[in-house]
N, C-alpha and C positions, 0 to 999 in steps of 0.2 A: 631720724625723723621720718624719712620717706620709705622705710623698710617695707611696711605693709603695702603701700602703693606700688613700690618697685616689684614686689612679688606678684601682685595681681596683674600688672602690665606685662611682666615676663610670661605669665601664663597665657595671656592674649596672644603675644608674639609667638610663643611655642606652638599654639594651636594653628596659627597661620603658617608657620614653618613646615607643618606636616603636609601641607597641600602643595601639589606640584604647580598649580596655577590658581589664581583667584578669580572668582566671579563677583558680581555686585552683591549677590546674596551673602557670600562669605564676608565681604567688607561690612555689610549691614550688621551681621552677627558680631563682628569684631568691634564695631562702633558702639553697639549696645553694651558689650562687656566693658569697653573703655569708659563709657558714661557712668556705669555702675561703680567702677573702680575709683573714678574721680569723686563721685558723690560720697562714697564711703570714706574717702580721705578728707572730707569736710571742705571740698572746693565748692564755692557758691554756684548755684544752679545756672545763672546766666553765663558764667565763665565756662562751665562744663559744656553748655550748648555751643558756645563759640568755638571751643577746641574741637569738639566732635564735628562741627560743620566744616571747619578748615581742613581737618584730616580727610573726611569723606570726599570733599570736592577734589582733592588731589589723588586719593587712593583709588578712585574709580576711573582714573584716566588710563589711556592706552599704555603709557609708560610703565605703570605698575601691573596692570592686568596681564600684559604680555611679557613681563619680566621673568627671567630665569630664577631670580631671587626675590619674589614679591614680598616676603615677610621682612627682609632687610630694607626694602624700599619703604615699607610702611613705618618701620622704626625710625627711619630718617625723617619721614614726613611728620610723625608725632614729635620728634625732637625739635624740628623747625617750628611747629605750632606752639610748643611749650616756650621756646625762646621768644616768640612773638608776644605771647601773653605776659611773660615775665618782664619784657621791655629791655631796653639797652642798659648797659652798665653806666652808672652816673658817678664819676669821681667826685671826691669832696672838693668844694669850692672855698679855698682860703686865700684867694689871690687879691681880695679887696678888704678894705677896712683898716683902721689905725688904732689898735690892731684888729685883725679879723676875729669875729666872735662866732662860736658854735653854741647854740642854745639847745640844751637837752631837756626834753619833756617826756612825761609818761606817768602811768599810774603806779601806786605803791606795789612793790613786789615784782616789777617788770625787769629789774636789774639795771636801772637807770644810773645809779651812782657808780656801780662797778664798771658799767660800759663807758662812762665818762673817763675813768682812770685808764681803761684799756685803750681808748682812743688817744688819750694823751701820750701813752707809752708808744703807740704806733707812730704818732707824729714826731716824737723825739727821735725815734730810730731813723726818720727821714730827714733829720737835721734841724728840726724845729725846737723852739724853747716854749713849750706850752705852759699855761697857768690854769690850774683848776680853781673854780670859784664855788664856794659852799653857800648856795642860796636856798637849800632845803631846810628852812627853819621850823617847819611844822613838825617834823620828826626829829626830836633832839639828837637821837643816835646818828642821824644822817651826817651831820657836820663832823662828828668824831670819826665816823666811818670813812669819809673822804680824807680827813687828815691822816688816818691810819694807813690808807692806801698810798697817800703821798709819801709817807715815811718809808713804807715798804718798798715802793718802786722808785724812790728818790725823785719825786715829782713835786714841783712847787704848788702850794695850795694857799689861796687867799680866803681868810675866814674872819668874820666879825662876831661869831657866836650866833645865838638865836634871837637876840633882842631887836636889832634893827630890822627895818622892812626889807624884804628881798630885792625890790627894785633899786633901793638905795645902795645896798651891798654890791649889786651887779654894776651900777654906774661907777661907784668908787673903785671897783676892781680894774676898770680900764685905765684909770690914772696910775694905779699901782703897776699895771703891766707895762705902761710906757716908761715909767721911771726905772724899771728893772729889766728892760730889754726883752720882754716876752713878746714873741711874734705871733701868738695865737692864744685866744682865751676860750676856755670851755666852761660854760655856766651850768652847774647842776641845780635844777629847780625842784620845788616841792611837788610831791605826788599826792594822790588821794586814793582811797579804796575804790572810788567811783567818780565819774566826772561831775563837777558842780560849778556853779557860776563864780563862786569865790576863787576857785582854782584858776579858771579861765581868765578872769579879770586880772589876777596877779601875773599870769604868764604874758598876757597882752601888754601889760604895763612894763614888764621887764624887757620885752622885745622892743617896745617903743623907746626905752631908755638906752639900750645897747646896740640897736640896729644890727641884728645878727646877719652874717652872710649865709649861714646854714642854720636851719631849725629842724632838728632831728627828733622824731618820735621813737622812743624805745618801747617796743611792744613784745609781749610774751607770746611766743609761738604756741605754747601749750594751751592757750585759751581758744585756739581755733578761729572760728568765724567772729567771735567776740573781738578779736584783735582788729578785724576789718572795721567793725562798728566803732571801736575806739579811735582808730585812725581817721575815719570820716568826721567824727565829732571834733577832734583836735584840729584837723585841717580846715574845718569851717571857720574857726576863730583865729588860727595862728598862721595859715598859709605855709604849711610844712614844705620843706625842700627835700626831705629824705626820711627814710625809715630804717630802723635797726631792729631786726628780729632776733630775740634772745632765746636761749634754751632750745635751740634747734637740735641739740644732741639728745634731747629727751624723747619720750614716746609719743610726741604730738603726731597727728596724722598728716600734717603738711599742707592742709588746705589753705591756711592763712598765707603762706608764701606764694601760692599759685593764684590767690584771689586778690590780695591786697593791692597789688600794682594795677590790675585791670579795673578794680572797683573805684579806687581813690585817684588814680592817675599820678600818684606820688611814687617815685622810684625807691626801691630797696637799695640801700647803700652798703650795709654791713650785716653779717650774720654772726651772732655770738653763740659759740658752741663749747661751753664749759666755764669753770670758775678760774682757770689759770689766766695769768695776766696777758698771755699772748693768744688767748682763745677768741680772737676777733678777726674776721677775714672780710676783705672787700667782696661785695656781691657780684658774681659773674654769671649772668643768665645761662650762657652756654655750658658752663661747668655744672651748674645745678641741674640743668636738663639732662646732662650726661649721667649724673649720679642717679637721678630718678629712674632712668631707663636702664640702669645697670651697665652703662658704658664706661664707668670709671672716671677718674679725674686726675690724670697723671701730673698736670701742672700744679695742682694744689699739693700733691704728694712731694714733688720736687721742692716747692717753696717751703714746706714744713721741714724737709730734710736740710735745706740750706740754712734755715734759721736755727737749727739745733746741732748741726754737725760742724766741728772745727776742721777746717781744710788741712791745717798742719798735722792734726791728729790722724786724719784720713790718709794723708801721704805716708806718715810713719807706719800706719797699719798695713798699707799696701805693700811696703817693703818687707814687713814681717811675714805677710802672706806668701810672698814670692820665695822667701827663705824657708817657709814651713815652720816658723817659730812662734806662732800665735799661742798665747797661754790664757789662763783663766782671768787674769787681770784685764787683758784685752776684751775678753768676752763680757766681763762685768761692765766695762766702759760702753760697749755697744748696746748692751741691755738697757743701761740707763738712758742712752740717747733715744732708743726706740720708745721708751716710756714717755719721754718728753714730747715725742711726735703725736701721741694719742693712743687710744685703745687699739689693740691689734686687729679687731674686727673692722674698725673704721679705716685703718691703714690698708687692709686687704681690699676693702670696698672701693678704694681710690684707684686700684690697679685695674686697667681694662681686662675684662674676662674673668676677674677673680670674685665678682659679686656673689656668684653661687657658692663659691668655696666657703664664704663666711657662714653660710647656713649649715655646712658640714662640721664646723668647729663644735667642740663639746658645749652643751648648753650651760654647764657649770664652770666654763672658763672664767677665771676670776683674776683681776689684777693682783690679788694677794699671792697667786702662784708665782708671779715674777718677783714679788717682794721676798718670797721664801727662798728663791734661787739666789737673790741678792744677799740675803742674810747668811746663807751657807758660804758663799764665796768670801764675804767680809769676815767670817769666823776663821778663815784660813790665814796662815802666816804668809808674808810675801814670797818666801821660798816655796811654799806649797802651791801657791797660785802659779808660779813660774814652772814648777815641776810636779804636776799632780800625780805622777807615777810613784812618788815617794809616800803617798798616803796609804798607810797600813791600817790595820783594824783599830788600834788605839788612837791614832790620829783622827780617824773617822768618827769614833765615839766622842772625842773632844769637840770636834766641829759640830756634830749633831747637837750636843749639849749646849754649846755656845750660841747656836742659831735657833734653838727651840724646835728642832726638827728631829727626824729619826735617821738612823744609819741608812735605812733603805732609801730615804730621800737623797742622801749624799751620794750613794751608789748610783741612783738613777741619773742624777745630774752628771756624774763623771762618765757614765755610759753615753749619755746624749752628747756631751762635749767631745768624746772620742769619735763618735759617729760624724759629728759636724766637722772635726778636723780632717777625717778621711775624705769627706765630700769636698771640702775646700781645696785639698791638695790636688784633686782632679782638675781644678780650674787655675791652680797657681802658676801654671806655665803660660797662660794667656793673659790678655789685658783685662784687668779687673775694673768694674764700673766705679766711677768716682761720684761722691755726693750722696750716696744712699748707704745705709748700714749693710754690712756684709752678712750679718747674722740672720 
């Protein structure tokens, strides 16, 4: 989401880095470029002025102007200013209520129903027994969508169809939750294509009946500053306690995330980045500021790895690495784990110092390339995966035919695997890192 803004800010810092020391005039030029970069990223004008003023006030101080590394000092100052604007992290409050209720609100197309299911899955992983409540009766498919997500993720869903009034459904769901030992209720409400009084009146009545401990607005980050306007309108009637920005993995310019907290005063609690069930992460201002500035986010990388990598499998693989017996079956397993962590460009962007490397990757890098490799390995017999050296010309033709690829593709994979094996053997005598894929 912030790739364009990150590139522009990196250019600002690179220009500063070419100077042995900074003058106030240099800082003023940098601040002008900073303001332009933020405005082009769709950050609201008032927030841009605030950030620029904060940065300049510190950047013209003696500490920076006399520093041996002034550009790095300015990066730190910009980072701190972004964190201040984004506000502190705000954990979900589900410590009150019988049971505590999370009310989900938002316009149609914002990803509200999917986010409700993602949130329920996240809470279940923390030991909770969530109940999803289908109160979006205006869109007939919404009730079935929530039910389908419940079946897919093995989550409990309370539904009365589309006939009853949503406030009545929500109220009755609390009794159902108590009788079935659910310790948190997530209410999915109706959306609209745009805000209207009927929508707001219904939401206000639901909130009055269930007394939510959290009222979360799900806003589409792709809508830019319109997301800020939507948040203001909902907050005026519902007293929002938090925001969820969805589709942050798209090509949005990022201004909503930087503006919405400052303009509304409502904290961002979660970011949704994809369609997968685990593609919802708690909002951490320090981490997001680091990503914007190309400083990486190693904590998020480790959390993704821990959620996708089996510790027993990692230990087994480490032993094989030490013995030099890694085969194509192991390679396939690691390839599948990497795919579960997210796109390779995004993974590299989380590693400090690797932000620029993502720009050097081929423009046509496609997830289908990884699927092609996976298809080739799956077309091999177990013996061929263990001992790829037995692959002769006829076996390669059979594998290419079975995977829908060419013999050249099979040969290329085998060459890359051979190179990887030689590289890994250089490290096999030392201590191998645990918790991250070795490939």
